[in-house]
C-alpha positions as CSV (number, residue, x, y, z in Angstrom):
1,M,64.6,-71.9,43.1
2,F,65.8,-70.6,39.7
3,E,67.5,-67.5,40.8
4,V,68.7,-65.1,38.0
5,S,71.9,-63.2,37.5
6,L,73.8,-61.7,34.6
7,M,77.4,-62.7,33.8
8,G,78.8,-59.2,34.1
9,S,79.5,-56.9,31.2
10,M,76.9,-54.5,29.6
11,P,77.3,-52.1,26.6
12,R,78.9,-48.8,27.6
13,G,77.1,-46.6,25.0
14,N,78.7,-44.1,22.6
15,A,78.7,-41.2,25.2
16,L,80.8,-43.2,27.7
17,L,83.2,-44.4,25.0
18,K,83.6,-40.9,23.8
19,A,84.2,-39.8,27.4
20,V,87.1,-42.3,27.7
21,R,88.8,-40.7,24.7
22,D,88.1,-37.2,26.1
23,V,89.8,-38.1,29.4
24,D,92.8,-39.6,27.5
25,K,93.2,-36.4,25.5
26,G,92.6,-34.0,28.5
27,R,89.2,-32.8,27.3
28,M,87.4,-34.1,30.4
29,S,88.4,-34.4,34.0
30,K,88.6,-37.8,35.7
31,E,86.0,-36.6,38.2
32,D,83.5,-35.8,35.5
33,Y,84.2,-39.2,33.8
34,D,83.7,-41.1,37.1
35,A,80.4,-39.3,37.6
36,M,79.3,-40.5,34.1
37,V,80.3,-44.0,35.0
38,E,78.4,-43.9,38.3
39,D,75.3,-42.6,36.5
40,A,75.4,-45.2,33.8
41,T,76.1,-48.0,36.3
42,E,73.0,-46.9,38.3
43,K,70.9,-47.3,35.2
44,V,72.2,-50.8,34.7
45,V,71.6,-51.7,38.3
46,K,68.0,-50.3,38.2
47,L,67.3,-52.2,34.9
48,Q,68.2,-55.4,36.7
49,D,66.1,-54.5,39.7
50,A,63.2,-53.7,37.4
51,Y,63.2,-57.2,36.0
52,D,63.7,-58.9,39.4
53,V,67.2,-60.1,38.8
54,D,68.2,-61.9,42.1
55,Y,72.0,-61.1,42.1
56,I,72.9,-57.6,40.7
57,T,76.1,-57.0,38.7
58,C,77.5,-53.6,38.0
59,G,77.8,-53.9,34.2
60,E,81.6,-53.5,34.3
61,L,81.2,-50.1,32.6
62,S,84.5,-48.7,33.9
63,R,86.5,-51.6,32.3
64,D,88.2,-51.5,28.9
65,N,87.5,-55.2,28.7
66,Y,86.9,-57.9,31.1
67,V,90.5,-58.6,31.9
68,S,92.7,-55.7,30.7
69,F,91.2,-53.3,33.2
70,I,93.4,-54.7,36.0
71,A,96.3,-52.7,34.5
72,G,94.9,-49.7,36.2
73,A,95.2,-51.2,39.7
74,L,98.4,-53.2,39.4
75,G,102.0,-52.1,39.4
76,G,104.4,-53.8,36.9
77,V,101.6,-54.1,34.3
78,N,101.3,-52.1,31.1
79,M,98.3,-51.8,28.7
80,M,99.5,-52.9,25.2
81,S,97.6,-53.1,21.9
82,M,97.9,-56.1,19.7
83,S,100.1,-53.9,17.5
84,D,102.3,-53.1,20.5
85,M,102.8,-56.8,21.2
86,L,103.7,-57.6,17.6
87,P,107.5,-57.1,18.0
88,Y,107.5,-59.8,20.7
89,I,105.7,-62.4,18.6
90,E,108.0,-64.9,17.0
91,N,105.7,-65.9,14.1
92,K,104.3,-62.6,13.1
93,K,102.6,-63.7,9.9
94,A,100.7,-66.5,11.8
95,Y,99.7,-63.9,14.5
96,E,98.4,-61.4,11.9
97,D,96.5,-64.2,10.0
98,M,94.9,-65.3,13.3
99,L,93.7,-61.8,14.1
100,S,92.3,-61.5,10.6
101,I,90.4,-64.8,10.8
102,L,89.0,-64.0,14.2
103,D,87.7,-60.6,13.2
104,V,89.9,-58.6,15.6
105,P,91.3,-55.2,14.5
106,A,94.9,-55.1,15.8
107,N,94.5,-51.7,17.4
108,S,91.0,-52.1,18.8
109,I,91.7,-54.4,21.7
110,K,94.3,-53.8,24.5
111,N,95.8,-56.3,26.9
112,A,97.3,-56.0,30.4
113,I,100.9,-57.2,30.0
114,C,103.4,-58.0,32.8
115,A,106.3,-55.6,32.3
116,G,107.7,-55.7,35.8
117,K,107.2,-57.3,39.2
118,V,103.4,-57.3,39.7
119,T,102.0,-55.5,42.8
120,R,98.5,-54.6,43.9
121,D,98.6,-50.8,44.1
122,K,94.8,-50.5,44.7
123,P,91.7,-52.7,44.7
124,L,90.6,-54.2,41.4
125,V,86.8,-54.1,41.8
126,L,86.1,-53.0,45.4
127,E,84.8,-49.6,44.2
128,E,82.3,-51.3,41.9
129,L,80.9,-53.2,44.8
130,R,80.6,-50.1,46.9
131,A,78.8,-48.3,44.0
132,M,76.3,-51.2,43.8
133,K,75.7,-51.0,47.6
134,R,74.8,-47.3,47.2
135,M,72.4,-48.1,44.4
136,T,70.4,-51.2,45.5
137,K,69.5,-53.3,48.5
138,S,69.3,-56.4,46.3
139,K,71.9,-59.2,46.6
140,K,75.1,-58.6,44.7
141,K,77.6,-60.5,42.5
142,I,81.0,-59.2,41.8
143,T,82.8,-60.4,38.7
144,L,86.6,-60.9,38.3
145,P,88.9,-62.4,35.7
146,G,90.2,-65.7,37.0
147,P,93.8,-66.3,38.2
148,Y,94.7,-68.6,35.3
149,L,93.3,-66.2,32.7
150,V,95.1,-63.2,34.3
151,T,98.4,-65.1,34.6
152,R,98.4,-66.4,31.1
153,S,97.1,-63.3,29.4
154,M,99.7,-61.1,31.2
155,W,102.6,-63.3,30.2
156,L,104.4,-62.1,27.0
157,K,107.6,-64.0,26.2
158,G,110.5,-61.6,25.6
159,L,109.2,-59.0,28.0
160,S,107.6,-60.7,31.1
161,D,110.5,-63.2,31.4
162,N,112.8,-60.3,32.2
163,Y,111.0,-60.1,35.6
164,Y,109.8,-63.7,36.2
165,N,111.5,-67.0,35.5
166,S,108.2,-68.6,34.5
167,K,104.5,-68.2,34.3
168,E,104.3,-70.3,37.5
169,E,106.3,-67.7,39.3
170,L,104.1,-64.9,38.0
171,G,101.0,-67.0,39.0
172,A,102.1,-67.0,42.6
173,D,102.0,-63.2,42.7
174,V,98.7,-63.2,40.9
175,V,97.2,-65.6,43.5
176,A,98.4,-63.3,46.4
177,I,96.8,-60.3,44.7
178,F,93.4,-62.2,44.4
179,K,93.6,-63.3,48.1
180,E,93.9,-59.7,49.2
181,E,91.1,-58.6,46.9
182,I,88.8,-61.3,48.2
183,R,89.5,-60.4,51.8
184,E,88.5,-56.7,51.2
185,L,85.4,-57.7,49.1
186,Q,84.2,-59.9,51.9
187,E,84.8,-57.3,54.5
188,E,82.6,-55.0,52.5
189,G,80.0,-57.7,52.0
190,V,79.0,-59.5,48.8
191,E,76.9,-62.6,48.2
192,I,78.7,-64.1,45.1
193,I,82.3,-63.6,43.9
194,Q,82.5,-64.9,40.3
195,F,85.8,-65.8,38.6
196,D,85.8,-65.9,34.8
197,E,88.0,-68.6,33.2
198,P,87.0,-68.8,29.5
199,V,90.4,-69.6,28.3
200,L,90.1,-73.1,29.9
201,T,88.1,-74.2,26.8
202,E,90.8,-72.9,24.5
203,V,93.3,-75.2,26.3
204,V,91.2,-78.4,25.6
205,F,89.5,-77.5,22.3
206,S,92.3,-76.1,20.2
207,P,95.4,-78.1,21.2
208,E,97.0,-77.8,17.8
209,H,97.5,-74.1,18.2
210,T,100.2,-72.6,20.4
211,R,98.7,-69.2,20.3
212,T,95.2,-68.0,20.1
213,F,93.3,-64.7,20.5
214,M,90.8,-66.6,22.7
215,C,89.6,-63.9,25.2
216,A,92.8,-61.9,24.8
217,S,95.1,-64.7,25.9
218,L,98.1,-64.8,23.7
219,S,100.9,-66.6,25.5
220,E,102.1,-70.0,24.4
221,K,100.5,-72.9,26.2
222,K,102.0,-76.2,27.2
223,D,100.5,-79.6,26.6
224,P,96.8,-79.5,27.6
225,T,97.3,-81.9,30.5
226,E,100.1,-79.8,32.0
227,E,98.2,-76.6,31.4
228,L,95.1,-77.8,33.2
229,I,97.2,-78.9,36.1
230,F,98.6,-75.4,36.3
231,A,95.2,-73.8,35.9
232,T,93.7,-76.1,38.5
233,G,96.3,-75.1,41.1
234,L,95.7,-71.4,40.6
235,I,91.9,-71.5,40.6
236,K,91.7,-74.0,43.6
237,E,94.0,-71.8,45.8
238,V,92.0,-68.6,45.0
239,L,88.6,-70.2,45.5
240,A,89.8,-71.8,48.8
241,S,90.5,-68.3,50.1
242,V,86.8,-67.3,49.9
243,D,85.1,-67.5,53.3
244,R,82.0,-69.5,52.4
245,E,80.2,-68.3,55.5
246,K,80.3,-64.8,53.9
247,S,80.1,-65.4,50.1
248,R,79.6,-68.1,47.5
249,A,82.6,-68.7,45.1
250,A,81.6,-69.1,41.5
251,L,83.4,-70.2,38.3
252,H,82.3,-69.1,34.9
253,V,83.5,-70.9,31.8
254,C,82.5,-70.3,28.1
255,R,83.9,-70.7,24.6
256,G,84.7,-67.2,23.6
257,N,82.5,-64.1,23.4
258,W,84.1,-61.5,21.2
259,S,82.2,-62.0,17.9
260,K,78.6,-62.5,16.8
261,D,79.9,-65.0,14.2
262,E,79.4,-68.3,16.0
263,T,81.5,-70.2,13.4
264,I,84.8,-68.7,14.7
265,L,84.1,-69.6,18.4
266,L,85.1,-72.8,20.0
267,T,83.1,-76.0,20.2
268,G,83.1,-78.9,22.6
269,S,81.5,-80.3,25.7
270,Y,82.8,-79.7,29.3
271,T,84.0,-83.3,29.6
272,P,87.7,-82.5,29.5
273,L,87.2,-79.9,32.4
274,L,85.2,-82.1,34.8
275,E,88.2,-83.1,36.7
276,L,89.2,-79.4,37.2
277,F,85.6,-78.6,38.2
278,E,85.7,-81.3,40.9
279,A,89.1,-80.2,42.2
280,V,88.4,-76.4,42.5
281,K,85.2,-76.9,44.5
282,A,83.2,-73.9,43.4
283,D,79.8,-73.2,45.0
284,I,78.3,-72.3,41.6
285,Y,79.4,-73.2,38.0
286,F,78.1,-70.6,35.6
287,L,78.3,-72.4,32.2
288,E,77.4,-71.7,28.6
289,Y,74.5,-73.9,27.4
290,S,72.2,-71.9,25.1
291,T,74.3,-72.9,22.1
292,D,74.8,-76.4,20.6
293,R,78.6,-75.7,20.7
294,A,78.4,-76.5,24.4
295,G,77.6,-80.1,23.8
296,D,75.1,-82.5,25.4
297,I,73.9,-81.4,28.9
298,A,74.1,-85.1,30.1
299,S,77.9,-85.0,29.7
300,L,78.2,-82.4,32.4
301,F,76.9,-84.9,35.0
302,E,79.3,-87.8,34.1
303,N,81.2,-86.7,37.3
304,K,78.5,-86.9,40.0
305,K,80.8,-85.4,42.7
306,I,80.8,-81.9,41.1
307,F,77.2,-81.1,42.0
308,E,76.9,-82.9,45.3
309,H,77.1,-79.5,46.9
310,A,77.4,-77.0,44.0
311,T,74.7,-75.1,42.0
312,L,74.6,-74.9,38.2
313,G,74.3,-71.5,36.7
314,L,72.6,-72.6,33.5
315,G,73.3,-70.5,30.4
316,V,69.8,-70.2,28.7
317,M,70.3,-67.2,26.5
318,N,72.9,-66.4,23.8
319,P,74.2,-62.8,24.4
320,R,75.5,-62.6,20.8
321,Q,72.0,-63.2,19.4
322,D,69.7,-60.2,19.1
323,A,66.5,-62.4,19.0
324,T,65.3,-63.5,22.4
325,E,64.9,-67.2,23.1
326,S,61.3,-68.2,23.7
327,K,60.0,-68.8,27.2
328,E,59.0,-72.3,26.2
329,S,62.4,-73.3,24.8
330,I,64.1,-72.1,28.0
331,I,61.7,-74.0,30.3
332,K,62.2,-77.1,28.2
333,R,66.0,-76.8,28.7
334,V,65.6,-76.2,32.4
335,E,63.4,-79.3,32.8
336,E,66.1,-81.4,31.0
337,V,68.6,-80.3,33.7
338,M,66.0,-81.3,36.4
339,D,66.7,-84.9,35.4
340,Y,70.0,-84.4,37.2
341,L,69.6,-81.5,39.7
342,P,66.8,-80.4,42.0
343,P,65.3,-76.9,41.3
344,E,67.1,-75.3,44.2
345,K,70.4,-76.2,42.6
346,I,69.6,-74.5,39.2
347,M,70.2,-70.8,38.5
348,L,69.3,-69.0,35.2
349,N,71.6,-66.7,33.3
350,P,72.8,-65.6,29.8
351,D,75.8,-67.6,28.6
352,C,78.2,-64.7,28.9
353,G,78.3,-60.9,29.2
354,F,76.9,-58.6,26.6
355,A,80.1,-56.5,26.1
356,T,83.3,-58.5,26.7
357,F,85.2,-55.8,25.0
358,A,84.0,-52.2,25.6
359,K,84.6,-51.1,22.0
360,K,83.1,-54.3,20.5
361,P,79.8,-55.1,22.4
362,V,77.9,-58.1,21.1
363,N,74.5,-56.7,21.9
364,E,72.4,-53.6,22.6
365,L,70.3,-52.5,25.5
366,E,66.9,-52.8,23.7
367,H,67.6,-56.5,23.0
368,I,69.0,-57.1,26.5
369,E,65.9,-55.7,28.1
370,E,63.8,-58.0,26.0
371,K,65.9,-60.9,27.3
372,L,65.6,-59.8,30.9
373,A,61.8,-59.7,30.5
374,V,61.7,-63.3,29.3
375,L,64.0,-64.5,32.1
376,E,61.7,-62.9,34.6
377,S,58.7,-64.6,33.1
378,V,60.5,-68.0,33.0
379,K,61.5,-67.7,36.6
380,K,57.9,-66.9,37.7
381,E,56.5,-69.8,35.6
382,L,59.1,-72.3,36.9
383,R,58.5,-71.2,40.5
384,N,54.7,-71.5,40.1
385,R,55.1,-74.9,38.5
386,Y,57.5,-76.4,41.0
387,G,56.3,-75.0,44.2
388,Q,58.0,-71.7,45.2
């Protein structure tokens, strides 16, 4: 009952961010940098073990951001800053206005862009899993950007269409890459494989915009209905390739996690996504619910088929908020969900990661540790109250 996990990203810290720059400028060897990442990752892992987190994540400390890091493992993909992409944007003024409104410095965030035929030159996250296995005997969760997010965020009209006739054609190669990654992860052994698809909410909550910075996804989208059909196909095929005898397949959806200013993040219930949730058949749905922007919890259960066999990873903490939610308020929220699900189908977690973009984390370790302490206390209280 009430197992706990984090969503993935943790703050790197200034020393590690400086080390990234030092490697780029030749002032530090890659070997020394890798050793720093390993040491920092072990601290993140031990922090989770200290607070009895049930499924350990690595903190994603070697990633520039939660999606662009794939450029280091894939052929035909280049890292490009928002400024680099500007020449390909048709409405440049609208693009610059959007970045300004959303509090995003044009040079601070980089994106992995399709600039050739995409190939998997090396594993995406297998080394992160191996590192965790060296550091802890606890159960493990590996986090990956989802296939729809990857396909859409990599597509840049005017560049990517020199190599693929459509996003759909690119998506087929992305799916093949994920299938190979999943096979190797499961050979290594992992309890949960989580796919992050935050851009799904952008599809249904901002249909009037053709472009958005939402989670580094900048390509034009089609009509929301068409786009959801495309997303469903990609996600369903990738999740179906997970051997459920070896690992559980999880889907994480939120409404944006790049700024502490809640007023610029998306708002809306999961209702428009319930059909997709039913179709992709995840074992766990990790969903944002600590904020009122997520809507009424009852709306999630309008489609009763989704949770016939699945577990809800209930977001009970806002990673963008320094203050820690009270134990009492979290328990009250969990008990609301128990009107719809039994305790063994409820997991507890923050809404999102704490550092979606390495250079722009939304929280600090001292606050994160306070949140972990409360989550541990909540889990103990709920298990005592409901019989485990």
